[in-house]
C-alpha positions in Angstrom: 154.0 0.2 188.3 155.9 -0.8 185.0 158.8 -2.4 184.8 160.0 0.7 183.2 159.4 2.7 186.1 160.2 0.1 188.9 163.4 0.0 187.3 164.3 4.0 187.1 162.6 4.1 191.1 165.2 0.9 192.1 168.1 2.9 190.0 167.3 6.3 192.0 167.4 4.0 195.5 170.9 2.3 194.5 172.3 6.1 194.0 170.7 7.5 196.8 172.1 4.6 199.1 175.6 5.2 197.2 175.0 9.1 198.6 174.2 8.3 201.8 177.7 6.6 202.7 180.3 9.0 201.0 181.2 10.4 204.4 181.9 7.1 205.8 183.5 4.9 202.5 186.8 4.8 201.7 187.9 8.0 199.3 189.7 5.3 196.9 188.2 2.2 197.3 190.2 -1.1 198.2 189.4 -3.7 195.0 192.0 -4.5 192.9 191.7 -4.4 189.2 192.0 -8.2 189.0 189.2 -8.5 191.2 187.1 -5.8 189.1 188.5 -7.7 186.4 186.5 -11.0 187.7 183.2 -9.7 188.7 182.7 -7.9 185.5 184.7 -9.7 183.1 181.5 -12.1 181.5 181.3 -14.1 178.5 178.6 -11.8 176.5 175.5 -12.9 177.0 173.9 -14.8 173.7 170.2 -13.4 174.4 168.6 -10.4 176.4 168.9 -10.2 180.4 166.3 -8.8 182.4 167.1 -5.1 183.0 166.4 -5.1 186.7 168.9 -7.6 187.1 171.5 -5.7 184.9 171.6 -2.9 187.5 171.4 -4.6 190.3 174.2 -7.0 189.7 176.6 -3.8 188.3 175.8 -2.1 190.9 176.7 -4.6 193.1 179.7 -5.3 190.9 180.7 -2.0 189.9 180.6 0.0 193.3 183.7 -1.7 195.1 186.0 0.3 192.3 184.2 3.2 192.2 186.5 6.7 193.8 184.1 8.6 195.9 185.0 11.9 194.0 181.5 13.0 195.1 182.5 13.1 198.4 183.8 15.8 200.6 187.9 14.3 201.2 188.5 13.9 197.4 191.2 16.5 197.2 192.7 15.3 193.5 192.8 16.5 190.3 190.2 19.9 190.8 187.4 17.9 190.6 184.2 18.8 192.0 180.7 16.6 193.6 177.2 17.2 191.6 175.0 19.7 193.3 171.5 18.1 193.8 169.7 19.8 191.3 172.3 19.5 188.9 172.4 15.4 189.8 168.7 15.4 189.3 168.8 17.6 185.6 171.3 15.1 184.9 168.9 11.9 185.4 166.0 14.1 183.1 168.6 14.9 180.5 169.4 11.1 180.4 165.6 11.0 180.2 164.9 13.3 177.5 167.8 12.3 175.2 168.0 15.5 173.2 170.7 15.7 170.7 172.0 19.3 171.5 174.0 19.7 168.1 170.4 21.3 166.4 167.6 23.4 167.6 165.4 21.4 165.9 166.3 18.7 167.6 166.3 19.9 170.7 164.8 23.3 170.8 164.5 23.4 174.9 168.4 22.3 175.1 169.3 24.9 172.4 167.3 27.8 174.3 168.5 26.6 177.8 172.4 26.6 176.4 172.1 30.3 175.3 170.6 31.3 178.7 173.3 29.6 180.6 175.8 31.0 178.1 174.2 34.4 179.2 174.7 33.6 182.8 178.2 32.2 182.8 179.1 35.5 180.8 177.8 37.3 183.3 179.3 35.6 186.2 182.6 35.8 184.8 182.1 39.4 183.5 183.0 38.8 180.4 181.7 40.7 177.4 178.0 40.2 176.6 178.3 39.4 172.9 181.3 36.6 173.3 179.9 33.6 171.9 180.3 30.3 174.1 180.3 26.8 173.6 179.4 23.9 175.8 182.1 21.1 175.3 183.4 17.8 176.9 185.6 19.3 179.2 188.4 21.9 179.3 190.2 19.9 176.9 187.6 20.6 174.2 187.0 24.0 174.9 190.7 25.0 174.7 190.7 23.2 170.9 187.7 25.1 170.7 188.6 28.6 171.5 192.5 28.0 169.8 190.4 27.0 166.4 189.3 30.3 166.6 192.3 31.9 167.2 194.4 29.9 164.6 191.5 30.4 161.9 191.7 34.6 163.2 195.3 35.3 163.2 195.9 33.5 159.8 193.0 35.1 158.3 194.9 38.9 159.4 197.6 38.0 157.1 195.4 36.8 154.5 195.6 32.9 154.9 192.2 31.0 154.5 193.1 27.6 156.9 189.5 26.5 156.0 190.2 26.3 152.9 193.6 26.0 152.3 194.5 24.2 155.2 197.5 24.3 156.8 200.2 23.0 154.4 202.4 26.6 153.3 200.8 28.7 155.7 202.6 31.4 157.1 203.7 29.7 160.4 202.2 30.2 163.8 204.2 31.3 167.1 202.6 30.4 170.4 203.5 32.1 173.4 202.7 30.8 176.7 203.8 30.3 180.7 206.5 27.5 181.5 203.6 26.0 184.3 200.9 25.7 181.5 198.5 22.8 181.7 199.4 20.0 179.2 196.4 20.2 177.7 196.7 23.5 176.3 199.8 21.6 174.4 197.5 19.0 173.2 194.7 21.2 171.7 197.4 22.8 169.7 198.5 19.5 168.5 195.5 18.7 167.8 195.3 21.9 165.4 198.3 21.2 163.8 200.9 23.2 166.4 203.8 21.5 167.3 205.8 22.1 170.1 208.5 23.1 168.1 206.4 26.6 167.6 205.8 26.9 171.4 207.8 29.5 173.1 207.6 28.7 176.8 208.2 32.4 179.0 210.0 32.2 182.2 207.5 32.0 185.3 207.8 33.4 188.9 208.1 30.7 192.0 203.5 30.6 192.2 203.9 29.7 188.4 202.9 32.9 187.1 204.1 33.6 183.7 206.7 36.9 183.7 205.5 40.3 182.1 209.6 40.9 181.3 209.7 37.4 179.5 206.5 37.7 177.8 207.7 41.2 176.5 210.8 40.0 175.0 209.0 37.0 173.6 206.3 39.2 171.5 209.3 41.7 170.5 210.9 38.5 169.0 207.5 37.2 167.1 206.9 37.9 163.8 203.6 37.0 161.8 200.7 35.2 163.6 201.1 34.9 167.5 198.7 33.1 170.1 199.2 33.9 173.7 198.3 31.4 176.1 197.6 33.2 179.6 196.6 31.0 182.4 193.9 32.0 185.4 194.8 29.5 188.0 198.0 27.7 188.1 197.1 23.6 188.7 199.8 23.2 191.8 199.8 26.9 193.2 196.1 28.3 192.0 197.9 31.7 191.3 196.9 33.4 188.2 199.1 35.4 185.5 199.3 38.8 186.2 196.6 39.5 183.5 196.0 43.1 183.2 199.8 43.6 182.2 199.2 40.8 179.7 196.3 42.4 178.3 198.1 45.3 177.5 201.0 44.3 176.0 199.0 41.8 173.7 196.8 44.5 172.7 199.3 46.7 171.4 200.2 43.8 168.7 198.3 41.6 166.5 198.4 38.2 168.9 195.2 36.6 170.2 195.3 36.4 174.0 194.0 33.0 175.4 193.1 32.4 178.8 193.2 29.3 180.3 190.7 29.4 183.1 189.4 25.9 183.6 189.0 26.0 187.6 190.5 30.0 188.2 187.9 31.8 186.4 185.5 30.7 189.0 187.4 33.1 191.4 185.6 36.1 188.8 182.1 34.8 190.6 183.4 36.1 194.0 183.3 39.6 194.9 186.1 39.4 197.6 188.4 37.2 194.9 187.6 38.5 191.7 190.6 40.6 191.7 192.8 38.0 191.2 191.6 37.9 187.6 191.3 41.2 186.9 191.8 42.1 183.3 190.3 38.4 182.2 187.6 40.0 180.4 190.4 41.7 178.4 191.2 38.5 176.3 190.2 37.3 172.8 189.1 33.2 174.1 188.4 31.7 177.1 188.1 27.9 178.4 186.4 26.8 181.9 185.2 23.9 183.6 181.6 23.2 184.7 182.0 20.0 186.3 184.8 21.4 188.7 184.1 24.7 190.8 180.2 24.4 189.8 180.1 21.0 190.5 177.6 20.1 187.6 178.5 16.1 186.6 180.7 15.1 184.1 181.2 16.2 181.8 180.9 19.9 181.3 183.6 22.4 179.8 183.0 25.7 178.8 184.5 28.0 175.8 184.0 31.9 175.0 185.0 33.7 172.3 185.0 37.5 171.8 185.6 37.0 168.0 181.8 35.5 167.3 182.6 35.6 163.7 186.4 33.6 164.0 184.5 31.5 165.9 182.0 30.6 164.1 184.1 30.2 160.6 186.6 28.0 162.4 183.6 25.3 163.7 180.7 25.4 161.6 180.2 22.8 159.0 177.3 22.0 156.3 175.7 19.2 154.7 172.8 18.9 152.3 170.9 16.9 154.9 170.9 19.5 157.2 168.6 21.8 155.4 165.7 22.8 157.8 168.2 22.3 160.6 168.8 26.0 161.4 165.5 27.4 161.7 166.0 28.2 165.7 168.0 31.0 166.8 171.0 29.2 167.8 172.6 25.9 166.8 175.4 24.1 168.9 176.3 22.5 165.9 178.3 25.6 164.9 180.0 26.5 167.7 181.7 23.4 168.8 183.7 20.2 167.6 180.5 17.6 167.9 177.8 17.4 165.8 175.9 14.7 168.3 176.0 16.2 171.4 174.6 15.6 174.8 172.4 17.9 176.4 175.0 19.7 178.8 172.8 22.8 179.4 170.4 21.1 181.2 172.6 20.4 184.4 174.4 23.9 184.5 171.1 25.9 184.0 169.8 23.6 187.3 173.6 24.5 189.2 172.9 28.0 188.2 169.5 28.7 188.9 169.4 26.5 192.4 172.5 28.5 193.7 172.3 32.4 192.2 175.3 34.8 191.9 175.0 34.8 195.9 175.5 30.7 196.3 178.1 30.6 193.3 179.9 33.0 195.3 179.5 31.0 198.7 180.8 28.4 196.9 183.8 29.7 195.9 184.8 31.4 198.8 184.0 28.6 201.1 186.7 26.3 199.6 189.0 28.9 199.3 188.9 29.4 203.0 188.8 25.8 203.4 191.9 25.8 202.0 193.6 28.3 204.0 192.2 26.0 207.2 193.8 23.1 206.0 197.2 25.0 204.8 196.6 26.6 208.5 197.0 22.7 210.0 199.3 20.8 208.0 201.7 23.5 209.1 201.6 22.3 212.7 202.9 19.2 211.7 206.7 18.3 211.8 208.8 18.7 208.4 205.6 20.3 206.4 206.2 23.5 204.0 203.1 24.7 202.2 205.5 25.8 199.4 202.4 28.3 197.6 200.5 31.3 199.0 196.9 30.0 199.1 195.1 32.7 197.2 192.2 30.1 195.7 191.5 26.3 196.7 194.9 25.0 195.9 197.4 24.0 198.2 201.0 22.7 197.6 203.1 21.4 200.5 205.9 18.8 201.1 207.6 17.5 204.1 211.3 17.1 204.7 212.5 15.3 202.0 211.3 13.6 199.2 211.0 10.0 200.5 209.2 11.4 203.7 206.8 13.2 201.5 206.1 10.3 199.2 205.2 7.9 202.2 203.2 10.4 203.8 201.2 10.6 200.8 200.8 7.1 199.9 199.9 6.5 204.0 197.0 8.6 203.4 195.3 7.3 200.2 196.0 4.0 201.2 193.8 5.1 204.8 191.0 6.0 202.5 190.4 8.7 205.0 191.2 11.5 201.9 192.8 11.5 199.0 195.1 13.5 197.1 197.8 13.8 194.2 201.2 14.1 193.8 203.5 16.3 192.0 206.7 17.7 191.8 207.5 21.5 192.2 210.7 22.6 191.5 212.2 19.4 191.0 211.2 18.1 194.2 208.4 15.4 195.3 205.4 17.8 196.6 201.7 16.9 197.0 198.8 19.4 196.5 195.3 19.8 197.4 192.0 21.2 195.8 189.2 22.0 197.7 186.5 21.9 195.0 183.6 20.2 196.6 180.2 21.6 198.0 179.8 19.2 200.7 183.6 19.5 202.0 183.2 21.0 205.6 185.8 22.1 208.5 185.1 18.9 210.2 186.7 17.1 206.5 189.6 19.6 206.9 190.6 18.3 210.5 190.1 14.7 209.3 192.4 15.3 206.8 195.2 17.0 208.7 195.0 14.2 211.4 195.6 11.5 208.4 198.7 12.7 207.7 199.7 13.4 211.4 198.8 9.6 211.9 200.9 8.8 208.6 203.8 10.7 209.6 204.2 8.8 212.5 203.9 5.5 211.0 206.5 7.2 208.4 
């Protein structure tokens, strides 16, 4: 056995050992930052080190600070785990080491990326001719889609933002719900659109943008306009009333973008796709594969119903690219990045291993487990579930802020489960997101029991 093969064999063994312990290990590690720094911050070696020794020591010193996000009782930040096929594909992706920016640098990566784009459009019910891009995450998916939006709404009034930039351009109005995700604001800011250009539309008690508020904002908007709607509010899981929004926006020249970071996956479930009905009528969409599809970090998804605007906003050319566009599709034309990891392999493996029915089952199971958690947590004294549990999110609190925060802290410290705190209607709350393929009913019971124990201690 060669040294390289032995290194890879041992690395796979270390990875498998970690995964085998997920059910038993504390979800959040107990190692302090000081302990991690002490173990890892060594002087830069003056010469080469044996690769196997490096991996062995790194695994030993890093693992005490690894959060078990891959495990079944991590419920924070809508983070999925990694499906076995996707994890294995990710290892192959690193071994193949393809630069997926140009098809001439990795024709297989280019072909697979085009295939997964078609598969995902089919699952989400999006137009077949929509363009598609894989990005680092939903943040860059928003950037990608909103760059296309910026290009198009300015082009409609005779302004070429590629040539003329934003200086002196007609102002762009942005209309979005009060509970929009912060990554939408940051994407707009990176595109030169500041907070002062955003009109926040009122929302209902589930965080859904109100149609009356949108209609009023549209009636006041003059000139280029972008509307941002949401499929899956990050606290409640609720989706904006998309059919009404689409109808309103279609009567104007505005561009409609949908933040579907995790909520878009509801479209893959026949029993739940009604929650995002009408989403296909938007102009662009952003989502994540490392959330509900459970592929390894990182993988965002951007789609655009106007491929011409999408490509015009992102493409670039240089003399040394000559001959790089000999294949059907260069991902470089559709994303902000030129040097890109071949993320398509993990998505391909995940979708092929699950199939259409497997994706639907994964979404449905997570939603059913969220309902089970809500039913269980409601039995505890002083608990109120604040949202209609329509997807994989449960938002709840106890009788006052102090009790809520103390219970959350106790559960987090116990290592039994981890979920995040938030604020809802100016009060402390707790939110869980059931997104992992490993999570079972037993994990839900253990998590409810952890809160019961925490409340006794509080």
